[in-house]
N, C-alpha and C positions, 0 to 999 in steps of 0.2 A: 295209280295216283294217291297219295295219301289224305285221308279223312280229316275233315276241319277237328273230330273228334280225334285221332293221335295226335294234332300237335301237341308239341307243350307249351304251355302257356307260359307268358313272359313273370312270373313269378318262378317255375320250376327253373327257368334258363337264369335269372339272376341269381339261386342258389346252387345251380350247378357252375358259374363263375365264380361264386363266392368259396366253394367246393378246390376251384382247382388253383385258384389264387392263396389258399389260406398256407398248405403244403410252402411254395414257395417262401414266402413270409416268412415263416416260419425260420426257413432255413436263413436266412440271409439274415435275421436275428439271434441265428447263434452262430452265425461268422462272424457278426458284429463280435458277441461278445468273447469269441474266441482270442479275435485278433485282440480287443479292449484288455485281456487278460494277459496275450504276451506282450505286447509294449508295458503294461505295466510293469511283469515281470520284468522287461528288462532295464529301463528305466528306474527298478528298486534296483537289483543290482549293478547298476553303473554307478547310482549315489551312495551305496553301504559297505559292496565290493571291496574292504580295503585293497587287494591287490590291482585295481586301477590307479592308484596314488596320482590323483590328478594334482597331486602340489607340483611332484616332478613333471608331468606332464604340461603347467602353465610354464614351469620353468627353464625347460624346452622349446618351445615353441619357439622361440623368438631368440633361441642360441644361435653363437656365427657361423657353427658348420652345419648347422640346419640350415639356415633363409643360405649358405652359399650352396649347399646340396638341392635349394629349391630354386634357383638361379640355374645350376647347370640341368637342372631336371627340365626348366620353358625352354633352354637354350637348344640340347638336344633332342629334343621333341620338334622344335623350329626346324632347325637344319633339316632331320629325319624327312620332314614336311616336304622340307624344298626339293632337297635330293628326287623324294618318291614320285614327288610330282612333277618334276620335271623326267625323270627313265617314265613313269606310268604317260606322259604323256607320247613321248618317242616312240615306245613301247606299243602303246595304242595305234597310232597312224599306221606301223609295221602293218600290224593284223590289214588296218582297216585298205590299204594300197591296193592290195591285188598281186602284189608279188608274190611268187612261189617262195622264194628265199628270204624274203624279209619277214614274211609269212611263217615261215618257217623256224629263224632266228625266234621270232617273238614266242612267238605257241613255244619253243624250248624255254627260255628264260624265263615265264612266267609259270611253266612245269617245273621249274628244278627250283625256284625260289620259294613256289607255293607247299612244293613236296615236303623240303624239309627244315627242320626248326629253326626258329630263329637262335634257339639258343645256341643251338651245334655253330652256327652262321657266325657269330660274335666270338666262339669259342676259337673257330677256324683263322678268323681274319687275325685276333689279337696273336696266335702262333703260330702266322705265317711266315716269319720267322726260321724255323723249321723245314720249314722247304724252299724259301729264295732269301740267301743272309742277305745277297746284294740285291737290292731291287736297284735296275739296270733302263737306261732308255740310251740305243742306239740299234745298230743294222743287226740282225737276229744272228744264227749260229756262227757264235763265237766272231762277228764283225766286229769293227769300229765303236768305242764308246763314248757316248756325248756326257753324259750323266750315270751317277754312281754314287746312292746313299744307303747305308745298313738299315734293312727293313726294321731294325731293333728302334732306330731313328725317328723313320718315316711313320709307320703304325706305330701310333700311345695306345693307351685306353682309349681316350676319347675319339681318334680316328678310327680304332678297330670297330666300336658302339656304332660311330657314326653309318660306318660301311656296313659293318650287318645289319642296322638296322634302317637303314634306309635302302639297301638294295633289296630286301623281305618288299617293306614297303611300296618299291617300284611297283612290282609285281601287283601286288592288291587294287592300288590307284590304276595301271593300266587297264584293266578288267571297270573299273568305276568310268573309269575316260570310255574308254571305247562304247560301255553299256549307255551315257549318257551320251554319246552322239549317236549312236546307232537308233535312238529315240525320237529324234529331229523327223520329220516327216522327209524325203528325198522329193516334195517338192517345193523344200524350200528353196532348195541348193539350182535346182533348174529356173527358180524364177532370179535369183542371185545373176546368174548366168546371163541369164535372156539378158538383166538391164547392165550388162558390161564388164562386173563383177572382175576383177582377176580372182585364180583362186587362196590363194592366200586371205585376200579380204571379204570372200564368201566364208572362209574359215573363221574367220574372226567377226567380221559385221552381224552374219546371220545365223550359221549354223554352232560355232559355241556360245554365245549367248542365252540361246533357247536348252544347249545341255548340259547350264548349267544349271536351271531346274531339277535336274536328276543327277546332276553330279556335287550339288554341296551335300543336300542329307548324307550319305553314306560317308563323302568325308570328313564332314564334321565327325563321321563315329571313326573313323580313322582317326584324328586330330585324339580322341579321349584317350579314343584305348592305344594310341600311339605314348602318353602323357605316361603311362600307368607300365608299360611294354619299357619304356627306359627302367623300369627297377634294376630288368633282369641286367642292365650295364653292370650290377656290381659285382658279376660273376668276374671281371676284368679287372676290377679294381679301381672304377672308371668316380669320381664323388659324386653322386649324384644324392636324392632324395635319401635313398630306399642303404646306401651304401654309406652315405653322415650317419645315419639311425644307430644303422649294427657298428661303428667305430664308437659309438657314444656305449651300448648295452653291455659290450666287449669290458669296456673299465671298470662302467656304475655296476654291471649283471642287473641294473633294472628292463629287462626284457618287457613286457608288457606295456608299462609307461610311452617307451621309445616307441615301437610298435605303435601305440596309440597315439603318437606324435606324427608319426608317419601317415596313418590313414586319416586322420583333422587332415592335414596339408594334401593329401592327394585329393580329401573330397572338398577344402576348398578352391581349389587348382581346378574339379572337373565342371564346379558351380558356375566358376565364373567363364569356362570355356562350353558350356552348356547354353550360359547366359548370349554370349557372341555366336553358336551357331544358331539359336532360334530370332537374331536380327538379320544373320548372312541368307538365311533362307526364307524369312520374310520378304527382302528386300529384291530378292531372284524371284519369288513367286509371286511380285507384283503385276494384279490381272487375271492373274490363273486360276484366283476363287472368283463365280459367279455371281457372289453376292455384294463383291467387294464393288462391281460391274453397273450396277443399280443405284 
């Protein structure tokens, strides 16, 4: 047993606590000073470095081809996410069906599209005509043809970008949706069946609304990521934002100002999508916070 004389006094304890807090406080202040210096230096460079050429940036922010590129980026992002969501739901349900054949097909799909770079997939679809000059619909193995179209006509730059990005996104969305569905307790499904719900009613009324709490946040991140991934479509000459900017600085040789234009537009679009994601998360998260229930 420790004697009363051996125990540290309250004054000694306070002194030890001050000694422990002092290094942490000094480190925090040093970190704040370093951050302040870094931000100040970046601001100084942005305002004084003539290479930024803010006059040119302001001139091209609302230029016609740049605005068309922004609209193309938004359209491509929306269509790609729709394709990704539809494919993702189908692949996720195939994996959760319990059927070994469907499960193998679903796992193979996810393995292939997550295992190959999206840039390779874009270029593959754009050059599909080298493998199949004609896209045909009919009976296989030299049977009668019901429909035929040249691949170069069917697979445009936009179609190649939509297929390449959409099918790739479907693999990621499948895992997000599968994880969300698995997060719902099996007791919810059993309770729905006990109430006499049909399988599709159980899925749409009971399982899916609860799974959305787990699905929405990563899906929002995927949408924001896809908005930026559309810049890869510039390799197939699609007139999205990055390609529009590239065409301009190829003419006026103002590379850095035009890259600043693209960066600012991406920041604006991502900020809008982030705000929308926050509102959707709040909607599906209603009642999940115990403090809200009180």
